[in-house]
ZATOR-944831 format. One record per atom (N, C-alpha, C, O): residue number from 1; x, y, z; atom name. Coordinates in steps of 0.1 Angstrom, whole numbers, always signed. Example, Ala and Ser with C-alpha at 12.3 -4.5 7.8 and 13.67 -1.06 7.14 Angstrom:
REM ZATOR-944831
- pos	px	py	pz	site
- 1	+132	-57	+78	N
- 1	+123	-45	+78	CA
- 1	+132	-33	+78	C
- 1	+142	-33	+85	O
- 2	+128	-22	+71	N
- 2	+137	-11	+71	CA
- 2	+129	+0	+79	C
- 2	+134	+11	+80	O
//
This chain:
REM ZATOR-944831
- pos	px	py	pz	site
- 1	+1012	+1098	+952	N
- 1	+1028	+1099	+957	CA
- 1	+1034	+1090	+945	C
- 1	+1030	+1080	+939	O
- 2	+1046	+1099	+944	N
- 2	+1056	+1095	+931	CA
- 2	+1065	+1083	+937	C
- 2	+1070	+1084	+948	O
- 3	+1065	+1074	+929	N
- 3	+1074	+1063	+934	CA
- 3	+1082	+1059	+924	C
- 3	+1077	+1058	+913	O
- 4	+1097	+1056	+924	N
- 4	+1106	+1051	+916	CA
- 4	+1111	+1039	+921	C
- 4	+1117	+1039	+932	O
- 5	+1108	+1030	+914	N
- 5	+1112	+1015	+919	CA
- 5	+1121	+1008	+909	C
- 5	+1119	+1009	+897	O
- 6	+1131	+1003	+913	N
- 6	+1142	+996	+903	CA
- 6	+1144	+983	+908	C
- 6	+1147	+980	+920	O
- 7	+1143	+974	+897	N
- 7	+1143	+959	+900	CA
- 7	+1151	+952	+891	C
- 7	+1150	+952	+879	O
- 8	+1162	+943	+898	N
- 8	+1168	+936	+890	CA
- 8	+1174	+924	+895	C
- 8	+1175	+922	+907	O
- 9	+1178	+916	+884	N
- 9	+1182	+903	+891	CA
- 9	+1197	+901	+896	C
- 9	+1200	+892	+903	O
- 10	+1206	+911	+891	N
- 10	+1217	+913	+897	CA
- 10	+1221	+920	+909	C
- 10	+1223	+932	+907	O
- 11	+1224	+915	+920	N
- 11	+1225	+921	+932	CA
- 11	+1236	+931	+933	C
- 11	+1234	+940	+940	O
- 12	+1248	+930	+924	N
- 12	+1258	+939	+924	CA
- 12	+1254	+951	+919	C
- 12	+1259	+961	+922	O
- 13	+1244	+950	+910	N
- 13	+1240	+963	+902	CA
- 13	+1232	+971	+912	C
- 13	+1231	+983	+911	O
- 14	+1223	+962	+922	N
- 14	+1216	+970	+930	CA
- 14	+1225	+977	+939	C
- 14	+1223	+989	+943	O
- 15	+1236	+969	+942	N
- 15	+1245	+975	+954	CA
- 15	+1250	+986	+949	C
- 15	+1254	+994	+957	O
- 16	+1252	+990	+934	N
- 16	+1260	+1000	+928	CA
- 16	+1247	+1013	+928	C
- 16	+1250	+1025	+932	O
- 17	+1237	+1010	+925	N
- 17	+1225	+1020	+926	CA
- 17	+1222	+1026	+941	C
- 17	+1220	+1038	+944	O
- 18	+1223	+1016	+950	N
- 18	+1220	+1019	+963	CA
- 18	+1232	+1030	+968	C
- 18	+1229	+1040	+975	O
- 19	+1246	+1026	+962	N
- 19	+1257	+1035	+965	CA
- 19	+1257	+1048	+962	C
- 19	+1262	+1057	+968	O
- 20	+1248	+1049	+949	N
- 20	+1250	+1061	+941	CA
- 20	+1236	+1071	+947	C
- 20	+1236	+1084	+947	O
- 21	+1225	+1064	+949	N
- 21	+1215	+1072	+953	CA
- 21	+1210	+1071	+968	C
- 21	+1202	+1079	+973	O
- 22	+1215	+1059	+973	N
- 22	+1210	+1055	+986	CA
- 22	+1199	+1047	+987	C
- 22	+1195	+1042	+976	O
- 23	+1193	+1043	+997	N
- 23	+1184	+1034	+999	CA
- 23	+1186	+1019	+1003	C
- 23	+1197	+1014	+1002	O
- 24	+1177	+1013	+1006	N
- 24	+1180	+997	+1010	CA
- 24	+1175	+989	+998	C
- 24	+1167	+993	+990	O
- 25	+1182	+977	+999	N
- 25	+1178	+967	+988	CA
- 25	+1172	+957	+998	C
- 25	+1176	+952	+1008	O
- 26	+1159	+955	+989	N
- 26	+1152	+944	+995	CA
- 26	+1146	+933	+984	C
- 26	+1141	+937	+974	O
- 27	+1147	+921	+989	N
- 27	+1141	+911	+980	CA
- 27	+1126	+913	+977	C
- 27	+1117	+916	+985	O
- 28	+1126	+911	+963	N
- 28	+1111	+912	+958	CA
- 28	+1106	+899	+955	C
- 28	+1113	+889	+954	O
- 29	+1093	+900	+952	N
- 29	+1088	+887	+949	CA
- 29	+1094	+882	+935	C
- 29	+1097	+889	+925	O
- 30	+1094	+867	+936	N
- 30	+1101	+858	+925	CA
- 30	+1092	+860	+913	C
- 30	+1080	+861	+914	O
- 31	+1099	+861	+901	N
- 31	+1093	+861	+889	CA
- 31	+1085	+849	+887	C
- 31	+1089	+838	+892	O
- 32	+1073	+850	+881	N
- 32	+1065	+839	+877	CA
- 32	+1070	+830	+868	C
- 32	+1071	+818	+870	O
- 33	+1076	+837	+858	N
- 33	+1082	+831	+845	CA
- 33	+1096	+823	+849	C
- 33	+1100	+813	+843	O
- 34	+1101	+831	+858	N
- 34	+1115	+826	+862	CA
- 34	+1118	+826	+879	C
- 34	+1116	+835	+886	O
- 35	+1123	+815	+881	N
- 35	+1123	+813	+898	CA
- 35	+1137	+819	+902	C
- 35	+1142	+811	+909	O
- 36	+1143	+828	+898	N
- 36	+1154	+837	+903	CA
- 36	+1149	+848	+910	C
- 36	+1138	+854	+908	O
- 37	+1160	+850	+921	N
- 37	+1159	+862	+929	CA
- 37	+1159	+875	+923	C
- 37	+1168	+878	+914	O
- 38	+1151	+884	+926	N
- 38	+1149	+896	+920	CA
- 38	+1150	+906	+931	C
- 38	+1143	+905	+941	O
- 39	+1158	+916	+930	N
- 39	+1160	+926	+941	CA
- 39	+1157	+938	+937	C
- 39	+1158	+942	+926	O
- 40	+1152	+948	+949	N
- 40	+1145	+960	+945	CA
- 40	+1148	+972	+954	C
- 40	+1151	+970	+966	O
- 41	+1147	+983	+950	N
- 41	+1150	+995	+957	CA
- 41	+1138	+1005	+954	C
- 41	+1133	+1007	+943	O
- 42	+1134	+1010	+965	N
- 42	+1121	+1018	+962	CA
- 42	+1124	+1029	+968	C
- 42	+1129	+1029	+979	O
- 43	+1121	+1041	+961	N
- 43	+1121	+1056	+964	CA
- 43	+1107	+1064	+964	C
- 43	+1098	+1063	+955	O
- 44	+1107	+1071	+974	N
- 44	+1089	+1076	+975	CA
- 44	+1091	+1092	+976	C
- 44	+1101	+1097	+981	O
- 45	+1082	+1097	+972	N
- 45	+1076	+1111	+974	CA
- 45	+1091	+1120	+970	C
- 45	+1095	+1118	+959	O
- 46	+1097	+1129	+977	N
- 46	+1109	+1139	+975	CA
- 46	+1118	+1131	+969	C
- 46	+1123	+1135	+958	O
- 47	+1124	+1119	+976	N
- 47	+1133	+1111	+974	CA
- 47	+1133	+1106	+959	C
- 47	+1143	+1105	+952	O
- 48	+1119	+1102	+955	N
- 48	+1119	+1096	+943	CA
- 48	+1120	+1109	+932	C
- 48	+1125	+1108	+920	O
- 49	+1116	+1117	+936	N
- 49	+1116	+1131	+927	CA
- 49	+1132	+1136	+925	C
- 49	+1135	+1142	+915	O
- 50	+1139	+1134	+935	N
- 50	+1152	+1139	+935	CA
- 50	+1159	+1127	+924	C
- 50	+1166	+1131	+914	O
- 51	+1158	+1115	+926	N
- 51	+1166	+1104	+918	CA
- 51	+1158	+1104	+904	C
- 51	+1165	+1101	+894	O
- 52	+1146	+1106	+901	N
- 52	+1141	+1110	+888	CA
- 52	+1149	+1121	+882	C
- 52	+1155	+1119	+871	O
- 53	+1148	+1131	+889	N
- 53	+1158	+1144	+881	CA
- 53	+1170	+1139	+877	C
- 53	+1173	+1140	+865	O
- 54	+1177	+1133	+887	N
- 54	+1191	+1129	+884	CA
- 54	+1193	+1118	+874	C
- 54	+1205	+1118	+869	O
- 55	+1186	+1109	+870	N
- 55	+1185	+1100	+859	CA
- 55	+1177	+1104	+849	C
- 55	+1178	+1096	+840	O
- 56	+1169	+1115	+847	N
- 56	+1162	+1119	+836	CA
- 56	+1171	+1120	+823	C
- 56	+1166	+1115	+812	O
- 57	+1184	+1125	+821	N
- 57	+1191	+1129	+810	CA
- 57	+1193	+1114	+804	C
- 57	+1194	+1113	+792	O
- 58	+1195	+1101	+813	N
- 58	+1196	+1088	+807	CA
- 58	+1185	+1081	+802	C
- 58	+1186	+1073	+793	O
- 59	+1173	+1084	+807	N
- 59	+1161	+1077	+802	CA
- 59	+1159	+1077	+788	C
- 59	+1163	+1087	+781	O
- 60	+1153	+1068	+783	N
- 60	+1150	+1065	+767	CA
- 60	+1135	+1062	+766	C
- 60	+1126	+1070	+762	O
- 61	+1132	+1051	+770	N
- 61	+1120	+1045	+768	CA
- 61	+1109	+1050	+778	C
- 61	+1097	+1049	+775	O
- 62	+1114	+1055	+791	N
- 62	+1103	+1059	+800	CA
- 62	+1105	+1076	+803	C
- 62	+1100	+1081	+813	O
- 63	+1111	+1082	+792	N
- 63	+1112	+1092	+792	CA
- 63	+1098	+1104	+794	C
- 63	+1097	+1114	+802	O
- 64	+1088	+1099	+784	N
- 64	+1077	+1105	+786	CA
- 64	+1071	+1104	+802	C
- 64	+1069	+1113	+809	O
- 65	+1070	+1094	+803	N
- 65	+1064	+1088	+819	CA
- 65	+1072	+1098	+829	C
- 65	+1066	+1105	+837	O
- 66	+1084	+1099	+828	N
- 66	+1093	+1109	+835	CA
- 66	+1088	+1124	+835	C
- 66	+1089	+1131	+845	O
- 67	+1083	+1125	+824	N
- 67	+1078	+1141	+821	CA
- 67	+1068	+1142	+828	C
- 67	+1066	+1151	+835	O
- 68	+1058	+1133	+826	N
- 68	+1043	+1133	+834	CA
- 68	+1046	+1133	+848	C
- 68	+1040	+1142	+854	O
- 69	+1055	+1126	+857	N
- 69	+1059	+1125	+868	CA
- 69	+1065	+1136	+873	C
- 69	+1063	+1138	+886	O
- 70	+1072	+1145	+867	N
- 70	+1080	+1155	+872	CA
- 70	+1070	+1169	+871	C
- 70	+1069	+1177	+879	O
- 71	+1064	+1169	+861	N
- 71	+1051	+1178	+860	CA
- 71	+1042	+1179	+871	C
- 71	+1037	+1189	+876	O
- 72	+1040	+1164	+875	N
- 72	+1029	+1164	+885	CA
- 72	+1035	+1170	+897	C
- 72	+1030	+1179	+904	O
- 73	+1048	+1163	+901	N
- 73	+1053	+1167	+914	CA
- 73	+1057	+1185	+914	C
- 73	+1055	+1192	+924	O
- 74	+1060	+1189	+904	N
- 74	+1063	+1205	+902	CA
- 74	+1049	+1213	+905	C
- 74	+1048	+1222	+913	O
- 75	+1039	+1207	+895	N
- 75	+1025	+1217	+895	CA
- 75	+1014	+1212	+903	C
- 75	+1005	+1220	+906	O
- 76	+1014	+1200	+908	N
- 76	+1003	+1194	+914	CA
- 76	+1005	+1192	+929	C
- 76	+1000	+1200	+937	O
- 77	+1012	+1183	+932	N
- 77	+1016	+1175	+946	CA
- 77	+1023	+1187	+955	C
- 77	+1032	+1194	+951	O
- 78	+1017	+1187	+967	N
- 78	+1022	+1197	+974	CA
- 78	+1023	+1188	+989	C
- 78	+1025	+1194	+999	O
- 79	+1022	+1177	+990	N
- 79	+1025	+1170	+1001	CA
- 79	+1013	+1166	+1007	C
- 79	+1002	+1172	+1003	O
- 80	+1012	+1157	+1017	N
- 80	+999	+1151	+1022	CA
- 80	+990	+1162	+1028	C
- 80	+996	+1171	+1034	O
- 81	+976	+1162	+1027	N
- 81	+970	+1170	+1031	CA
- 81	+960	+1166	+1042	C
- 81	+953	+1155	+1040	O
- 82	+958	+1173	+1052	N
- 82	+949	+1168	+1063	CA
- 82	+934	+1174	+1056	C
- 82	+925	+1167	+1059	O
- 83	+932	+1184	+1050	N
- 83	+919	+1185	+1048	CA
- 83	+914	+1183	+1032	C
- 83	+921	+1183	+1022	O
- 84	+902	+1182	+1032	N
- 84	+896	+1178	+1019	CA
- 84	+901	+1184	+1008	C
- 84	+903	+1196	+1008	O
- 85	+904	+1177	+996	N
- 85	+909	+1180	+984	CA
- 85	+897	+1190	+976	C
- 85	+885	+1187	+978	O
- 86	+899	+1201	+968	N
- 86	+888	+1207	+963	CA
- 86	+885	+1200	+950	C
- 86	+892	+1191	+947	O
- 87	+876	+1204	+943	N
- 87	+871	+1198	+932	CA
- 87	+881	+1202	+922	C
- 87	+886	+1193	+915	O
- 88	+884	+1216	+920	N
- 88	+896	+1217	+910	CA
- 88	+909	+1211	+912	C
- 88	+916	+1209	+902	O
- 89	+914	+1209	+924	N
- 89	+925	+1199	+923	CA
- 89	+920	+1185	+921	C
- 89	+929	+1178	+916	O
- 90	+910	+1180	+924	N
- 90	+907	+1166	+920	CA
- 90	+907	+1166	+903	C
- 90	+913	+1157	+896	O
- 91	+901	+1175	+897	N
- 91	+903	+1177	+882	CA
- 91	+916	+1175	+879	C
- 91	+920	+1166	+872	O
- 92	+925	+1184	+884	N
- 92	+940	+1183	+878	CA
- 92	+945	+1169	+881	C
- 92	+952	+1162	+874	O
- 93	+941	+1165	+891	N
- 93	+949	+1151	+897	CA
- 93	+943	+1139	+887	C
- 93	+950	+1129	+885	O
- 94	+930	+1140	+882	N
- 94	+923	+1130	+874	CA
- 94	+930	+1132	+861	C
- 94	+933	+1122	+854	O
- 95	+934	+1144	+856	N
- 95	+941	+1146	+844	CA
- 95	+957	+1139	+844	C
- 95	+961	+1132	+835	O
- 96	+963	+1140	+853	N
- 96	+974	+1132	+856	CA
- 96	+973	+1118	+858	C
- 96	+982	+1111	+854	O
- 97	+961	+1112	+864	N
- 97	+960	+1099	+864	CA
- 97	+957	+1094	+853	C
- 97	+961	+1083	+851	O
- 98	+949	+1100	+843	N
- 98	+946	+1097	+829	CA
- 98	+957	+1094	+820	C
- 98	+957	+1085	+812	O
- 99	+968	+1106	+822	N
- 99	+979	+1103	+814	CA
- 99	+989	+1091	+818	C
- 99	+997	+1086	+810	O
- 100	+988	+1087	+831	N
- 100	+997	+1077	+838	CA
- 100	+989	+1067	+832	C
- 100	+995	+1061	+823	O
- 101	+977	+1065	+835	N
- 101	+968	+1051	+832	CA
- 101	+973	+1050	+815	C
- 101	+977	+1039	+812	O
- 102	+974	+1059	+804	N
- 102	+977	+1056	+792	CA
- 102	+990	+1049	+788	C
- 102	+994	+1043	+778	O
- 103	+997	+1050	+801	N
- 103	+1012	+1042	+800	CA
- 103	+1011	+1030	+809	C
- 103	+1022	+1024	+811	O
- 104	+1000	+1024	+814	N
- 104	+996	+1014	+824	CA
- 104	+1003	+1016	+839	C
- 104	+1008	+1007	+846	O
- 105	+1003	+1029	+840	N
- 105	+1008	+1032	+854	CA
- 105	+996	+1036	+861	C
- 105	+985	+1035	+855	O
- 106	+998	+1041	+876	N
- 106	+988	+1048	+882	CA
- 106	+995	+1058	+894	C
- 106	+1007	+1057	+898	O
- 107	+985	+1066	+897	N
- 107	+987	+1073	+907	CA
- 107	+982	+1072	+921	C
- 107	+971	+1077	+923	O
- 108	+988	+1068	+930	N
- 108	+984	+1063	+944	CA
- 108	+984	+1075	+953	C
- 108	+994	+1083	+953	O
- 109	+971	+1076	+960	N
- 109	+974	+1087	+970	CA
- 109	+970	+1078	+981	C
- 109	+965	+1067	+980	O
- 110	+974	+1086	+995	N
- 110	+973	+1081	+1009	CA
- 110	+961	+1079	+1011	C
- 110	+958	+1071	+1020	O
- 111	+949	+1089	+1003	N
- 111	+935	+1089	+1010	CA
- 111	+927	+1081	+998	C
- 111	+915	+1082	+998	O
- 112	+934	+1075	+989	N
- 112	+924	+1065	+978	CA
- 112	+915	+1074	+968	C
- 112	+905	+1071	+962	O
- 113	+921	+1084	+968	N
- 113	+913	+1093	+959	CA
- 113	+921	+1097	+946	C
- 113	+916	+1105	+938	O
//
């Protein structure tokens, strides 16, 4: 499942993001280093893909990660499945998972695979 999460200390910035892309602002866990409030908006699946495509031209540090996520969504992900995943698709998913792990990220599946 593709997730885009935005966290900020500044609530007004989060209101702007929510106004542009939609979503609800939630209080996130407080920072261990700083006891300030942190606000979060989370987008998942197709909404995350839409947000990622819209912000892609403005990304700098995370552009390669965005490339991997967009490619995964375009070429691999077809939505939740009720049947067993084939070995071929598992191998493709493992490739994307390895790429994301190289950036200290992970691919989460509803099925734990």
